[in-house]
C-alpha positions as CSV (number, residue, x, y, z in Angstrom):
1,X,143.1,85.8,132.2
2,X,141.5,82.4,132.4
3,X,143.3,79.3,133.6
4,X,143.4,76.8,130.6
5,X,145.2,73.5,130.6
6,X,143.3,71.5,128.0
7,X,140.4,71.6,125.5
8,X,137.8,70.5,128.1
9,X,138.8,73.3,130.4
10,X,138.5,75.8,127.5
11,X,135.0,74.5,126.6
12,X,134.1,75.0,130.3
13,X,135.1,78.6,130.3
14,X,134.5,79.7,126.7
15,X,131.7,77.3,125.7
16,X,128.9,79.6,126.9
17,X,130.0,82.2,124.3
18,X,130.1,79.8,121.5
19,X,126.7,78.2,122.3
20,X,124.9,81.5,122.1
21,X,125.3,81.5,118.3
22,X,122.4,79.1,117.9
23,X,120.2,81.0,120.4
24,X,120.7,84.6,119.2
25,X,118.3,84.6,116.2
26,X,115.8,82.0,117.4
27,X,115.3,83.4,120.9
28,X,116.3,87.1,120.3
29,X,119.3,87.0,122.7
30,X,121.7,90.0,122.7
31,X,124.7,89.5,120.5
32,X,128.3,90.3,121.2
33,X,131.4,90.1,119.0
34,X,134.6,88.8,120.8
35,X,138.1,89.8,119.7
36,X,141.3,88.4,121.3
37,X,144.1,91.0,121.2
38,X,147.7,90.2,121.8
39,X,151.2,89.9,120.3
40,X,152.2,87.2,117.9
41,X,152.8,83.7,119.2
42,X,150.7,84.1,122.3
43,X,148.1,81.4,121.6
44,X,145.3,83.4,120.0
45,X,145.0,81.0,117.1
46,X,145.0,78.1,119.5
47,X,141.9,79.5,121.1
48,X,140.3,79.8,117.8
49,X,141.2,76.2,116.9
50,X,139.6,74.8,120.0
51,X,136.5,76.8,119.6
52,X,136.1,75.9,115.9
53,X,136.5,72.2,116.8
54,X,133.1,72.4,118.4
55,X,131.7,72.3,114.9
56,X,134.4,71.2,112.5
57,X,138.2,70.7,112.2
58,X,140.4,73.2,113.9
59,X,143.3,72.6,111.6
60,X,142.8,75.6,109.4
61,X,141.5,79.0,110.7
62,X,140.2,81.5,108.1
63,X,141.8,84.9,108.1
64,X,140.4,88.2,107.2
65,X,142.5,88.3,104.0
66,X,140.2,89.5,101.3
67,X,137.6,92.2,100.4
68,X,134.9,93.3,102.8
69,X,132.2,91.7,100.6
70,X,134.2,88.4,100.5
71,X,134.5,88.4,104.3
72,X,130.7,89.1,104.6
73,X,130.0,86.2,102.3
74,X,132.2,83.9,104.3
75,X,130.4,84.9,107.5
76,X,127.1,84.0,105.9
77,X,128.3,80.5,105.5
78,X,128.1,80.1,109.3
79,X,124.5,81.0,109.9
80,X,123.4,80.3,113.5
81,X,126.9,79.1,114.4
82,X,130.1,80.7,115.6
83,X,132.7,81.9,113.0
84,X,136.4,82.0,113.9
85,X,138.6,84.4,112.0
86,X,142.3,85.4,112.5
87,X,144.5,88.3,111.5
88,X,142.1,91.2,111.0
89,X,145.0,93.3,109.7
90,X,145.1,91.2,106.5
91,X,141.7,92.5,105.4
92,X,141.8,94.8,102.4
93,X,139.9,97.3,104.5
94,X,140.3,96.3,108.2
95,X,138.4,99.3,109.3
96,X,135.3,97.7,107.7
97,X,135.2,95.5,110.8
98,X,133.3,98.3,112.4
99,X,130.6,98.1,109.8
100,X,130.5,94.3,110.1
101,X,130.2,94.4,113.9
102,X,127.1,96.6,113.6
103,X,125.6,94.4,110.9
104,X,126.1,91.3,112.9
105,X,124.9,92.7,116.2
106,X,121.9,94.5,114.8
107,X,120.7,91.6,112.7
108,X,119.9,94.2,110.0
109,X,118.8,93.2,106.5
110,X,121.2,94.9,104.1
111,X,119.9,96.6,101.0
112,X,121.8,95.8,97.8
113,X,121.4,96.5,94.1
114,X,120.5,93.6,91.8
115,X,121.8,93.3,88.2
116,X,118.4,94.8,87.1
117,X,119.1,97.9,89.2
118,X,116.5,96.9,91.7
119,X,116.8,97.0,95.5
120,X,117.1,93.5,97.0
121,X,116.9,92.8,100.8
122,X,119.7,90.5,101.9
123,X,119.1,88.5,105.0
124,X,120.8,89.4,108.3
125,X,124.3,87.9,109.1
126,X,123.3,85.3,111.6
127,X,126.6,84.5,113.2
128,X,128.6,84.9,116.4
129,X,132.0,86.2,115.4
130,X,135.2,85.4,117.3
131,X,138.2,87.2,115.9
132,X,141.9,87.7,116.8
133,X,144.3,90.4,116.0
134,X,147.6,91.9,117.3
135,X,146.1,95.5,117.4
136,X,143.1,96.9,119.1
137,X,140.4,98.7,117.1
138,X,141.6,101.9,118.7
139,X,145.2,101.3,117.4
140,X,144.0,100.5,113.9
141,X,141.8,103.6,113.6
142,X,144.3,106.0,115.3
143,X,145.3,108.7,112.9
144,X,143.2,107.2,110.1
145,X,141.3,109.8,108.1
146,X,137.6,109.4,107.3
147,X,137.1,106.5,109.8
148,X,134.1,107.1,112.0
149,X,134.1,105.2,115.4
150,X,130.7,105.3,117.0
151,X,130.4,104.7,120.7
152,X,127.9,101.9,119.9
153,X,130.9,99.8,118.8
154,X,131.9,99.5,122.5
155,X,128.5,98.0,123.2
156,X,128.9,95.4,120.5
157,X,132.6,94.4,120.5
158,X,134.5,93.1,123.5
159,X,138.3,93.0,123.2
160,X,139.9,90.5,125.5
161,X,143.6,91.2,126.0
162,X,146.0,88.3,126.2
163,X,148.0,88.7,129.4
164,X,148.7,85.4,131.0
165,X,152.2,84.1,132.0
166,X,152.2,81.8,128.9
167,X,150.5,84.1,126.5
168,X,147.0,82.8,126.5
169,X,147.6,80.2,129.2
170,X,148.1,80.4,132.9
171,X,148.7,76.7,133.3
172,X,150.4,74.3,130.9
173,X,150.4,70.4,131.0
174,X,153.4,68.9,132.6
175,X,156.5,68.7,130.5
176,X,155.1,70.9,127.8
177,X,156.2,74.3,126.6
178,X,153.5,76.7,125.3
179,X,154.7,76.0,121.7
180,X,154.4,72.3,122.2
181,X,151.0,72.6,123.7
182,X,149.8,74.8,120.8
183,X,151.1,72.1,118.3
184,X,149.3,69.4,120.4
185,X,146.0,71.3,120.3
186,X,146.4,71.8,116.5
187,X,146.7,68.1,116.0
188,X,143.9,67.2,118.5
189,X,141.4,69.7,117.1
190,X,142.0,68.4,113.6
191,X,141.2,64.8,114.6
192,X,138.3,65.1,117.1
193,X,135.6,67.6,116.4
194,X,131.9,68.2,115.7
195,X,130.1,66.0,118.2
196,X,129.5,68.8,120.8
197,X,127.8,71.1,118.3
198,X,125.6,68.3,116.9
199,X,124.4,67.5,120.3
200,X,123.8,71.1,121.1
201,X,121.6,71.6,118.0
202,X,119.6,68.5,118.8
203,X,119.1,69.6,122.5
204,X,118.0,73.2,121.6
205,X,115.5,72.0,118.9
206,X,114.1,69.4,121.3
207,X,113.7,71.8,124.2
208,X,112.8,75.0,122.4
209,X,109.6,75.7,124.4
210,X,111.4,75.2,127.7
211,X,114.3,77.5,126.6
212,X,111.9,80.2,125.4
213,X,109.8,80.2,128.7
214,X,112.8,80.8,131.0
215,X,115.2,82.8,129.0
216,X,114.0,86.4,129.8
217,X,114.0,85.7,133.5
218,X,117.4,84.1,133.5
219,X,118.9,86.8,131.3
220,X,117.8,89.5,133.8
221,X,119.2,87.5,136.8
222,X,122.6,86.9,135.2
223,X,122.8,90.6,134.2
224,X,122.2,91.6,137.8
225,X,124.8,89.2,139.1
226,X,127.4,90.4,136.6
227,X,126.8,94.0,137.5
228,X,126.6,93.6,141.3
229,X,129.1,96.0,143.0
230,X,130.8,97.1,139.8
231,X,131.0,100.8,138.8
232,X,129.0,100.6,135.5
233,X,127.2,103.9,135.1
234,X,126.8,104.3,131.4
235,X,124.3,102.7,129.0
236,X,127.1,101.6,126.5
237,X,128.7,99.2,129.0
238,X,125.4,98.2,130.4
239,X,124.4,97.0,126.9
240,X,127.7,95.1,126.6
241,X,126.8,93.3,129.8
242,X,123.6,92.2,128.3
243,X,125.6,90.3,125.7
244,X,127.7,88.7,128.4
245,X,124.6,87.7,130.4
246,X,123.4,85.9,127.2
247,X,126.7,83.9,127.4
248,X,125.7,82.8,130.9
249,X,122.2,81.8,129.8
250,X,123.8,79.6,127.1
251,X,126.2,78.1,129.6
252,X,123.5,77.1,132.1
253,X,121.5,75.5,129.3
254,X,124.6,73.6,128.1
255,X,125.0,72.3,131.7
256,X,121.4,71.2,131.8
257,X,121.9,69.3,128.5
258,X,125.1,67.7,129.9
259,X,127.4,69.4,127.4
260,X,129.3,71.5,130.0
261,X,130.5,70.4,133.4
262,X,130.3,73.8,135.1
263,X,128.3,75.1,138.1
264,X,126.5,78.5,138.1
265,X,129.0,80.1,140.5
266,X,132.0,79.2,138.3
267,X,130.1,80.3,135.2
268,X,129.3,83.8,136.6
269,X,132.7,84.2,138.1
270,X,134.4,83.4,134.7
271,X,132.3,85.9,132.8
272,X,132.5,88.5,135.5
273,X,136.3,88.2,135.5
274,X,136.4,89.2,131.9
275,X,134.0,92.2,132.6
276,X,136.2,93.3,135.5
277,X,139.3,93.3,133.4
278,X,137.5,95.3,130.7
279,X,136.5,97.9,133.2
280,X,140.1,98.2,134.5
281,X,141.2,99.1,131.0
282,X,138.6,101.7,130.6
283,X,138.9,103.8,133.7
284,X,137.5,107.1,132.5
285,X,134.3,106.3,130.6
286,X,134.0,102.6,131.3
287,X,133.9,101.8,127.6
288,X,136.6,101.7,125.0
289,X,135.4,104.4,122.6
290,X,135.1,106.9,125.4
291,X,138.7,106.1,126.3
292,X,139.7,106.8,122.6
293,X,137.9,110.2,122.9
294,X,139.9,111.1,126.0
295,X,143.2,110.0,124.5
296,X,142.5,111.8,121.2
297,X,141.7,115.1,123.0
298,X,144.7,114.7,125.3
299,X,147.0,114.2,122.4
300,X,145.5,117.1,120.5
301,X,146.3,119.5,123.4
302,X,149.7,118.0,124.1
303,X,150.8,118.3,120.5
304,X,149.3,121.7,119.8
305,X,149.6,123.7,123.0
306,X,150.7,126.7,121.1
307,X,147.4,126.8,119.2
308,X,145.6,127.8,122.4
309,X,146.8,131.4,123.1
310,X,145.6,133.1,126.3
311,X,142.0,134.2,126.1
312,X,143.2,137.8,126.9
313,X,144.4,137.8,123.2
314,X,141.0,137.0,121.8
315,X,140.9,140.0,119.5
316,X,144.5,139.7,118.4
317,X,144.9,139.9,114.6
318,X,148.1,137.9,114.7
319,X,146.4,134.5,115.4
320,X,145.7,132.1,112.5
321,X,144.8,128.5,112.5
322,X,144.4,128.3,116.2
323,X,142.3,125.7,117.9
324,X,140.9,127.9,120.6
325,X,142.1,129.7,123.7
326,X,143.4,129.0,127.2
327,X,142.6,130.2,130.6
328,X,145.0,129.4,133.5
329,X,148.0,127.1,133.6
330,X,148.7,123.5,134.3
331,X,146.0,121.3,135.8
332,X,143.9,124.4,136.5
333,X,143.8,125.4,132.9
334,X,140.8,125.4,130.7
335,X,141.4,124.7,127.0
336,X,138.6,126.5,125.1
337,X,138.1,124.7,121.8
338,X,136.3,126.7,119.1
339,X,133.2,124.6,118.3
340,X,134.1,124.3,114.6
341,X,137.5,123.0,115.5
342,X,136.2,120.5,118.1
343,X,133.8,119.2,115.5
344,X,136.5,118.8,112.9
345,X,139.2,117.3,115.1
346,X,137.0,115.1,117.4
347,X,133.4,115.1,116.2
348,X,134.1,113.8,112.7
349,X,135.7,110.7,114.2
350,X,133.4,109.9,117.2
351,X,130.4,112.2,116.7
352,X,130.4,115.6,118.4
353,X,127.8,114.9,121.0
354,X,129.1,111.4,121.8
355,X,132.7,112.8,122.2
356,X,131.4,115.6,124.5
357,X,129.4,113.2,126.5
358,X,132.5,111.0,127.0
359,X,134.6,113.9,128.2
360,X,131.9,115.0,130.6
361,X,131.5,111.5,132.0
362,X,135.3,111.3,132.5
363,X,135.3,114.6,134.4
364,X,137.2,116.6,131.8
365,X,134.5,118.9,130.3
366,X,133.1,122.1,131.8
367,X,129.6,123.0,130.7
368,X,127.2,125.8,131.1
369,X,123.7,124.6,131.9
370,X,122.0,126.6,129.2
371,X,124.7,125.7,126.6
372,X,124.4,121.9,126.6
373,X,127.9,120.4,126.3
374,X,129.4,123.8,125.6
375,X,130.6,126.5,128.0
376,X,129.7,130.2,127.8
377,X,132.7,132.3,128.6
378,X,133.0,136.1,128.9
379,X,135.6,137.3,126.4
380,X,137.6,140.6,126.5
381,X,135.5,143.5,125.1
382,X,136.7,146.0,122.6
383,X,134.0,148.5,123.2
384,X,133.3,148.1,126.9
385,X,130.2,145.9,126.4
386,X,129.8,142.5,127.9
387,X,130.5,139.8,125.3
388,X,130.1,136.0,125.7
389,X,131.1,133.2,123.4
390,X,130.6,129.4,123.5
391,X,133.4,126.9,123.5
392,X,134.0,123.3,124.3
393,X,135.9,123.8,127.6
394,X,138.3,120.9,128.3
395,X,139.9,120.9,131.8
396,X,143.7,121.0,131.9
397,X,144.0,118.0,134.2
398,X,143.2,115.8,131.2
399,X,146.9,116.2,130.3
400,X,148.2,114.8,133.6
401,X,145.7,112.1,134.5
């Protein structure tokens, strides 16, 4: 997505993200976890090496191999600095990334039990996490039982998909293959490192009052520039953009302190490009968890069409273990989920109201005003009286969009 030919170019483009780590806690800047996603041997680890060389050697990149508690303790070693971790799939419980993302972004103090059976407040995880993995969070949690994916995850975690002609890179140095360049960067980042971060820490400490006075104003301006003309109409993505605006603030400060050679126009364009690609991947709800909701409901209907008999058979004694009823055919159909079934199949994973809200925003849910996210439907009567029942009414075009 971003043209990279050497480490200086990467610092220019990705430096703003890395520099925010020192600003988040001290100046209450919004936080955002970044995860590179792509197949093996595409340059994800190379990106992590170059970022890590801001602070220390990029020769070895920590992986997520270990327990959740062990990973948390490792992150705590990087207070007020970026942490780079590879291979999320190697974690004993990779789904716990969801919990860690919330802990990192919220800056919450975790309550733990001491040896004397007393509650102890542990400090917040003060870190900016940059991770890499071959699978998306959606792919890792798909089909997993007991894994709750809150829509707030989409406001705290940004997945950047590797899609350039040379994996991570659009442009390579002359007479170098992608593999040769990756080896070159491994060697370079293990020999030259640390000076940039040391200078950044000194500059921020020296100019703390100046930074504090202008940060709120600049944050709002960058947020406005990033959103201009883009179809962002939900609070989840809007919150994600706040984290990206914080990157811009850090980038401009790094320019002022002569750490980055980048102008404001290029800075905003680089971050906005990432946002635009993110929106292209999330066409229905404009955020990744909403897309997972739509995909889950679509698959549920496609794989279980026989469990939605016609509504005319509402009183049939032959039906068992059905999901609901159906009115109409094809794109004009309405799949009437029984509320208890919808809560079990979709609500337990995403939250019932959040899932319904995502379907409504995507244009696939029919609601009755007095029934909230549900739809009141007249059902066949056995005694001639008018009878109504509430369902979650999913429109049939969800199967064909």
